[in-house]
One Martini backbone bead per residue (centre of mass of N, CA, C, O) as a GRO file, in nm:
protein
  260
    1UNK     BB    1   5.255   2.561   1.480
    2UNK     BB    2   5.452   2.671   1.713
    3UNK     BB    3   5.511   2.523   2.024
    4UNK     BB    4   5.353   2.424   2.288
    5UNK     BB    5   5.169   2.191   2.355
    6UNK     BB    6   4.809   2.130   2.401
    7UNK     BB    7   4.569   2.046   2.670
    8UNK     BB    8   4.242   1.981   2.716
    9UNK     BB    9   4.020   2.015   3.011
   10UNK     BB   10   3.707   1.868   3.105
   11UNK     BB   11   3.440   1.924   3.367
   12UNK     BB   12   3.165   1.736   3.510
   13UNK     BB   13   2.957   1.598   3.755
   14UNK     BB   14   2.708   1.537   3.564
   15UNK     BB   15   2.503   1.405   3.321
   16UNK     BB   16   2.319   1.655   3.297
   17UNK     BB   17   2.547   1.851   3.229
   18UNK     BB   18   2.634   1.702   2.974
   19UNK     BB   19   2.361   1.704   2.817
   20UNK     BB   20   2.338   2.020   2.797
   21UNK     BB   21   2.643   2.156   2.744
   22UNK     BB   22   2.709   2.424   2.877
   23UNK     BB   23   2.958   2.380   3.055
   24UNK     BB   24   3.135   2.261   2.828
   25UNK     BB   25   3.120   2.496   2.622
   26UNK     BB   26   3.245   2.708   2.811
   27UNK     BB   27   3.516   2.567   2.835
   28UNK     BB   28   3.595   2.535   2.540
   29UNK     BB   29   3.589   2.841   2.476
   30UNK     BB   30   3.807   2.931   2.683
   31UNK     BB   31   4.035   2.747   2.568
   32UNK     BB   32   4.033   2.845   2.271
   33UNK     BB   33   4.104   3.143   2.334
   34UNK     BB   34   4.369   3.083   2.456
   35UNK     BB   35   4.506   2.940   2.209
   36UNK     BB   36   4.486   3.190   2.019
   37UNK     BB   37   4.719   3.344   2.214
   38UNK     BB   38   4.909   3.115   2.136
   39UNK     BB   39   5.176   2.916   1.986
   40UNK     BB   40   5.019   2.675   2.019
   41UNK     BB   41   4.867   2.339   1.995
   42UNK     BB   42   4.577   2.159   2.006
   43UNK     BB   43   4.623   1.794   2.068
   44UNK     BB   44   4.399   1.767   2.309
   45UNK     BB   45   4.087   1.620   2.450
   46UNK     BB   46   3.936   1.597   2.780
   47UNK     BB   47   3.646   1.421   2.950
   48UNK     BB   48   3.471   1.444   3.262
   49UNK     BB   49   3.212   1.267   3.467
   50UNK     BB   50   3.300   1.407   3.775
   51UNK     BB   51   3.420   1.458   4.063
   52UNK     BB   52   3.667   1.680   4.180
   53UNK     BB   53   3.748   1.479   4.444
   54UNK     BB   54   3.851   1.282   4.241
   55UNK     BB   55   4.157   1.099   4.135
   56UNK     BB   56   4.025   0.862   3.920
   57UNK     BB   57   4.012   1.000   3.646
   58UNK     BB   58   4.064   0.886   3.334
   59UNK     BB   59   4.099   1.147   3.157
   60UNK     BB   60   4.291   1.295   3.339
   61UNK     BB   61   4.527   1.077   3.316
   62UNK     BB   62   4.549   1.093   3.007
   63UNK     BB   63   4.627   1.402   3.011
   64UNK     BB   64   4.888   1.360   3.170
   65UNK     BB   65   5.029   1.153   2.991
   66UNK     BB   66   5.039   1.352   2.743
   67UNK     BB   67   5.209   1.568   2.880
   68UNK     BB   68   5.463   1.391   2.968
   69UNK     BB   69   5.539   1.275   2.688
   70UNK     BB   70   5.492   1.564   2.503
   71UNK     BB   71   5.523   1.834   2.668
   72UNK     BB   72   5.259   1.946   2.768
   73UNK     BB   73   4.993   2.169   2.828
   74UNK     BB   74   4.755   2.225   3.073
   75UNK     BB   75   4.406   2.321   2.996
   76UNK     BB   76   4.179   2.524   3.188
   77UNK     BB   77   3.920   2.720   3.267
   78UNK     BB   78   3.909   2.607   3.573
   79UNK     BB   79   4.057   2.502   3.855
   80UNK     BB   80   3.797   2.323   3.952
   81UNK     BB   81   3.804   2.139   3.692
   82UNK     BB   82   4.045   1.975   3.771
   83UNK     BB   83   4.021   2.040   4.095
   84UNK     BB   84   3.922   1.993   4.471
   85UNK     BB   85   4.209   1.894   4.535
   86UNK     BB   86   4.479   1.981   4.686
   87UNK     BB   87   4.674   1.733   4.667
   88UNK     BB   88   4.660   1.715   4.357
   89UNK     BB   89   4.761   2.000   4.282
   90UNK     BB   90   5.040   1.969   4.425
   91UNK     BB   91   5.127   1.713   4.280
   92UNK     BB   92   5.123   1.847   3.997
   93UNK     BB   93   5.338   2.063   4.057
   94UNK     BB   94   5.566   1.833   4.129
   95UNK     BB   95   5.557   1.657   3.852
   96UNK     BB   96   5.607   1.874   3.594
   97UNK     BB   97   5.334   1.971   3.497
   98UNK     BB   98   5.202   2.195   3.283
   99UNK     BB   99   4.980   2.460   3.378
  100UNK     BB  100   4.648   2.628   3.311
  101UNK     BB  101   4.423   2.874   3.422
  102UNK     BB  102   4.222   3.093   3.253
  103UNK     BB  103   4.097   3.241   3.529
  104UNK     BB  104   4.416   3.176   3.640
  105UNK     BB  105   4.714   3.239   3.487
  106UNK     BB  106   4.906   3.224   3.767
  107UNK     BB  107   4.800   2.927   3.840
  108UNK     BB  108   5.110   2.797   3.821
  109UNK     BB  109   5.431   2.717   3.817
  110UNK     BB  110   5.526   3.017   3.850
  111UNK     BB  111   5.422   3.057   4.141
  112UNK     BB  112   5.600   2.840   4.271
  113UNK     BB  113   5.867   2.983   4.193
  114UNK     BB  114   5.812   3.218   4.375
  115UNK     BB  115   5.802   3.065   4.639
  116UNK     BB  116   6.085   2.947   4.615
  117UNK     BB  117   6.233   3.206   4.610
  118UNK     BB  118   6.149   3.303   4.886
  119UNK     BB  119   6.280   3.068   5.033
  120UNK     BB  120   6.568   3.111   4.925
  121UNK     BB  121   6.586   3.400   5.057
  122UNK     BB  122   6.555   3.294   5.351
  123UNK     BB  123   6.816   3.123   5.341
  124UNK     BB  124   7.005   3.363   5.286
  125UNK     BB  125   6.945   3.518   5.545
  126UNK     BB  126   7.030   3.288   5.738
  127UNK     BB  127   7.322   3.283   5.642
  128UNK     BB  128   7.384   3.581   5.717
  129UNK     BB  129   7.324   3.553   6.016
  130UNK     BB  130   7.551   3.345   6.064
  131UNK     BB  131   7.782   3.507   5.979
  132UNK     BB  132   7.736   3.746   6.181
  133UNK     BB  133   7.768   3.567   6.431
  134UNK     BB  134   8.054   3.463   6.374
  135UNK     BB  135   8.188   3.741   6.363
  136UNK     BB  136   8.113   3.820   6.658
  137UNK     BB  137   8.263   3.580   6.791
  138UNK     BB  138   8.539   3.648   6.675
  139UNK     BB  139   8.553   3.934   6.801
  140UNK     BB  140   8.549   3.785   7.105
  141UNK     BB  141   8.762   3.518   7.046
  142UNK     BB  142   8.595   3.299   6.902
  143UNK     BB  143   8.623   2.996   6.780
  144UNK     BB  144   8.547   2.861   6.458
  145UNK     BB  145   8.456   2.542   6.366
  146UNK     BB  146   8.488   2.401   5.999
  147UNK     BB  147   8.629   2.126   5.916
  148UNK     BB  148   8.375   1.935   5.927
  149UNK     BB  149   8.264   2.066   5.652
  150UNK     BB  150   8.490   2.013   5.453
  151UNK     BB  151   8.493   1.684   5.540
  152UNK     BB  152   8.236   1.611   5.413
  153UNK     BB  153   8.053   1.304   5.375
  154UNK     BB  154   7.844   1.097   5.242
  155UNK     BB  155   7.681   0.836   5.312
  156UNK     BB  156   7.604   0.522   5.194
  157UNK     BB  157   7.298   0.564   5.267
  158UNK     BB  158   7.256   0.820   5.100
  159UNK     BB  159   7.355   0.716   4.822
  160UNK     BB  160   7.144   0.489   4.803
  161UNK     BB  161   6.898   0.667   4.817
  162UNK     BB  162   6.951   0.827   4.551
  163UNK     BB  163   6.963   0.580   4.370
  164UNK     BB  164   6.684   0.477   4.426
  165UNK     BB  165   6.533   0.740   4.332
  166UNK     BB  166   6.632   0.729   4.041
  167UNK     BB  167   6.518   0.454   3.961
  168UNK     BB  168   6.217   0.521   4.025
  169UNK     BB  169   6.196   0.749   3.816
  170UNK     BB  170   6.283   0.588   3.565
  171UNK     BB  171   6.051   0.379   3.585
  172UNK     BB  172   5.808   0.574   3.578
  173UNK     BB  173   5.882   0.688   3.296
  174UNK     BB  174   5.870   0.409   3.147
  175UNK     BB  175   5.571   0.367   3.196
  176UNK     BB  176   5.472   0.612   3.028
  177UNK     BB  177   5.591   0.486   2.751
  178UNK     BB  178   5.501   0.196   2.703
  179UNK     BB  179   5.256   0.213   2.508
  180UNK     BB  180   5.425   0.336   2.275
  181UNK     BB  181   5.643   0.120   2.250
  182UNK     BB  182   5.463  -0.126   2.212
  183UNK     BB  183   5.314  -0.030   1.958
  184UNK     BB  184   5.565  -0.018   1.783
  185UNK     BB  185   5.659  -0.315   1.835
  186UNK     BB  186   5.387  -0.449   1.712
  187UNK     BB  187   5.457  -0.320   1.421
  188UNK     BB  188   5.792  -0.398   1.393
  189UNK     BB  189   5.978  -0.230   1.539
  190UNK     BB  190   6.280  -0.147   1.627
  191UNK     BB  191   6.494  -0.005   1.832
  192UNK     BB  192   6.596   0.204   1.612
  193UNK     BB  193   6.306   0.273   1.505
  194UNK     BB  194   6.189   0.387   1.766
  195UNK     BB  195   6.405   0.606   1.802
  196UNK     BB  196   6.344   0.759   1.548
  197UNK     BB  197   6.049   0.827   1.609
  198UNK     BB  198   6.084   0.974   1.870
  199UNK     BB  199   6.251   1.199   1.741
  200UNK     BB  200   6.045   1.286   1.524
  201UNK     BB  201   5.814   1.355   1.742
  202UNK     BB  202   5.974   1.535   1.983
  203UNK     BB  203   6.062   1.348   2.211
  204UNK     BB  204   6.196   1.324   2.500
  205UNK     BB  205   6.403   1.202   2.702
  206UNK     BB  206   6.461   1.129   3.036
  207UNK     BB  207   6.725   1.343   2.988
  208UNK     BB  208   6.634   1.563   2.778
  209UNK     BB  209   6.691   1.462   2.500
  210UNK     BB  210   6.642   1.474   2.139
  211UNK     BB  211   6.793   1.192   2.107
  212UNK     BB  212   6.756   0.869   2.026
  213UNK     BB  213   6.838   0.534   2.124
  214UNK     BB  214   6.844   0.193   2.132
  215UNK     BB  215   6.952   0.173   2.427
  216UNK     BB  216   6.726   0.344   2.558
  217UNK     BB  217   6.497   0.167   2.475
  218UNK     BB  218   6.591  -0.097   2.602
  219UNK     BB  219   6.586   0.007   2.896
  220UNK     BB  220   6.287   0.066   2.915
  221UNK     BB  221   6.189  -0.218   2.876
  222UNK     BB  222   6.346  -0.343   3.120
  223UNK     BB  223   6.203  -0.175   3.346
  224UNK     BB  224   5.902  -0.293   3.258
  225UNK     BB  225   5.917  -0.605   3.150
  226UNK     BB  226   5.934  -0.597   2.841
  227UNK     BB  227   5.945  -0.695   2.534
  228UNK     BB  228   6.196  -0.682   2.308
  229UNK     BB  229   6.300  -0.578   2.026
  230UNK     BB  230   6.473  -0.578   1.761
  231UNK     BB  231   6.744  -0.519   1.594
  232UNK     BB  232   6.785  -0.238   1.368
  233UNK     BB  233   6.687  -0.029   1.070
  234UNK     BB  234   6.397   0.015   1.117
  235UNK     BB  235   6.138   0.201   0.929
  236UNK     BB  236   5.904   0.427   0.872
  237UNK     BB  237   5.715   0.394   0.560
  238UNK     BB  238   5.596   0.462   0.277
  239UNK     BB  239   5.528   0.375  -0.051
  240UNK     BB  240   5.776   0.587  -0.134
  241UNK     BB  241   6.007   0.563   0.109
  242UNK     BB  242   5.923   0.766   0.315
  243UNK     BB  243   5.953   0.918   0.602
  244UNK     BB  244   5.739   0.895   0.883
  245UNK     BB  245   5.475   0.999   1.112
  246UNK     BB  246   5.292   0.782   1.330
  247UNK     BB  247   5.117   0.938   1.550
  248UNK     BB  248   4.831   0.957   1.443
  249UNK     BB  249   4.786   0.662   1.336
  250UNK     BB  250   4.838   0.518   1.600
  251UNK     BB  251   4.593   0.660   1.774
  252UNK     BB  252   4.386   0.560   1.554
  253UNK     BB  253   4.462   0.255   1.470
  254UNK     BB  254   4.634   0.327   1.198
  255UNK     BB  255   4.893   0.166   0.963
  256UNK     BB  256   4.822   0.186   0.686
  257UNK     BB  257   5.093   0.191   0.444
  258UNK     BB  258   5.293   0.090   0.658
  259UNK     BB  259   5.651   0.003   0.674
  260UNK     BB  260   5.965  -0.178   0.719
   0.00000   0.00000   0.00000
């Protein structure tokens, strides 16, 4: 089935709730009913038994990592199952991870886009008011000086700040990929082999391109300070010599039958 990959996340607060299974079963049922109406496929499910006010839930962090690396959408039965922390939800919205709460299907990034559109509209109204004020001042014979705006150039400090922010964002993205890159490296894949597999697995590059290169993989290893694999044309193949996708076998911890 084609479409955006989906990741289910479930949470209960106590071990007793987990043992009864009633809360978790209801959440799973709601998520799977949602999945049936979507073109995507449920590629992972994660469960925490912790308070929703805590931000350090390990399975929640795993679900977010899966979403960021594979471009998946996070699906929860109820918004409060994801978190009861406003700061975490706001941070999630700003992180770029797409998510949906089944009981509130519009409480996702789309609603944030609406709010952003309203803010943008308010900015445009402010601009129109400024233009109207300038026109009124000009009609009264007052000269409006705008040459300083046309000649504006950002300061070196501002340029350096933007460059630093871009580097930090690239490093954070590289850290998200590090477990997958290191796993492929440890199985003997070369830079070019890893690039080919990431392309085959449909994972976008940090710049959202669909095709990876050995140089891109090398830079990501360098950003996180990990040992780089060798260059070469190594590829994952099965016993018949056909190129295969190691995604499932890799995360099940079994690469038997595959070789470079």
